[in-house]
N, C-alpha and C positions, 0 to 999 in steps of 0.2 A: 531645834533642828529646822533649818530653812532650806527648801528645795526650790530652785528656780530653773526652768527649762527641763532637761532630761538627764536623769541620773540612772545608770545601769548598775544593779547590784542584786545579790541573792537575797539579802535580808537586811532590814533596818531596825535597830533596837536603840531606843532612846529613853534614858532615865534623867528626869529633870526635877529638881527639888525647889526651884524658884517659883514664885507666884506669877507666872507669865505663860504665854503660849508655848507649848512644846513642840507642835508640828505646824508649820505654815507652808502652804503650796500656793505660789503666785505665778500666774501666766496671763498677762494682759494682752497677748497677741492671738491666742487661740480663738477661732470662730466656729469650728466644727469639731466633731469628735468629743472625746471626754477629757476633762481636766484630771480626773483620777479614774483609772480603769483597774478593777480587781478581777482577775481571770484565774479559773482553776477547773480542770476537767476530772479531778480526782476526789473532791470533797463529797463524802457520803453522809456522815452524821455531824460534821463540823459546821463552822460558821464562816462565810465569806467575810463578814464584818461583825465584831462583837464590841459593844460598848458597855464597859463594866464600871459602874459607879456604885457608891455606898448610898442606899436609899435613905437611911437614917440621917445622913449628913446633908442631903439636899434640902435647901430652904429657898425655894424659888428658882433653883437651877434646873437645867434641862438635859436630857439625854441627847436630844437632837434639836437644833434650831436652824431652820432654813429662813435666811433673812433677805428681804428685798431692799437693796440699797437705794433704789429709785423712790420707792414709797416710804422708806425708813420704817419698815414694819416686819415683824416675823409672820410669814405666811404659813409655816407648818412647824409645829413643835411637839415633842414628846416629853412630858415632864414627870413629876413625881407621881408614883402609883400608876404609871402608864397613861396618864391623861393625855390624849392627843387632841391638838387644836389645829383646825384649818381656818385661815383668815384670808378674806379677799380684800385687796386694796384698791380695786377698781371702783369707779364712780357708781354710786347706788343707782339701780334702774330695775325695771320689771323683769329683766332677764339676766341681772347681775347677781353677785353673791358668791360665797364659797361653794364648791362642788366636791362631792365624793362620787367618783365614777368607778363602778365595777364592770369590767369589760371582759367578755368571752370571745376570743378569736383564735381559732385553730387553723385558719386559712381556708375554711370551707364554709358553705352556706349553713346558717343556723337551722337546724331541722325542728319539726314539730315536737313539743314535749321535752325539749332539752333546756337545762337550766342556764339562765343568763348570769345569775349571781345570787349570793346568799349572805345574810347577816346572821351570825350565830352568837348565842350568849352561853358561855361555859362558867362553871364554878367548881371550887374544890369540894371533894366528898369525904376527905379525911385529912389528917395532919401529915401525910406523906406526899403531898402535892399531886395526888391523883385527882384528875379533873373529869367532871361529868358534863354532859350536854343538856342544856336547858332549851328555852324557846328559840325559834329562828323564824326569819322572813326570807322567802325566796321569790325570784322572778322567773317565770317559765314562758318559753316561746310557745304560742298557739298557732300552729300552721307554719309552713316553711317560710323563712324570711326571704325578701328581695329588696331591691333599692326603693320600691314603692310601698311595701307591705312589711311592717314589723309588729304584727299582733302579738300580745303578750298578756299574762295575767300575774297578779301579785298574791301570794298565799302566806297566811300567818299560821304558825303552829305554836302551841303552848306545850308545857311539860306536865305529864300526870304520872307520878311514879317514875318508871324508867322509859315510858312511852312518850311520843310527841304527836298528839293528834292535831289535825288540821281543824282550825276554828273559823277561818274566814278566808274567802277568795273574792278578789276584785277582778273581773274579766274585762276584756277589750270593749264590751258594750256597756260598761259602767254598772253591770249587775253585781251586787254584793250578796254572796251566798254564805249565811252563817250555819256552822255545823254544831248547833247548840242553842241554848235559850238566850234570849235578849232581854236585858233589864235596863230601863231608863230611870235614873235616880236624880236627886237634886231637890232643892226646895220647891221649885215650880216645874216639874217634869212635863215635857211636851213632845209629842211626835207630829211632825207636819208632813202631809202628803200633798204634793203639788207645789207649783211656783207661781200661782196667780195667772197661769196661762189658760187659754180657751181650749180646754181638753178634759176628757173623762179621767177621773182618778178612782182608784178602788183598792180594797183588800181582797185577795183571792185566797180561798181555802181549798187546797189541792187534795181532794180525797181520793180513795181507791175507786169506788163505783160512781161517785158523784162529786162535782165541784160546786162551790158556792162562792158568791162575792157580795160585798157591801161596798157601794161606791156612789160618787157624785156624777150624775149624767149632766154634762155641760149643756146639752141641747135643751133640757127641760129645768135645769137648776134644781133637781131634786135628788135627795138621797134615797137610793133603792137597792 
């Protein structure tokens, strides 16, 4: 089925048995708007677009393949087992590379404590396709955002039973707060405090009635 230009119809059904492209849409004149536009104001539990393949038949094939003709490379693919690949074809640089952007924009200013985005890990809990929630990572706005201030923190959660406790927070001041024990393992484990700068470094014990510290006094070069 080849469609060039504009075709008005209520429905298109095509059955094709040959090993060839079944639907091809070509318009080399369009510069704005959408080449394909799917619109519905009534869908509730259905799908605007469903791609139905046989997983067991796939052998390197893809559900989706977004291809860059200029760079002759697939920039976005969804393949077997849902494996999703994003590829950047731009010249390698310190600010180049593939990107995954999670954007929150409801038309209003981002307020303090609201979520910017989240990455969740889910898994099946039985053989009836019932899915449970596992660990997740979320970004939270800290303070009301403006054009000059976008303070935020990154929080990490694990799964314990059916709960998801917070285990680590990285805030705007580069402070890492662990909500649990910390273990450093390996053949030669090492914890380094400081970066060879002319500054005091220390371990602080935050007690209830009394605080203590062990640190390096840069002025005297003594451990005290």
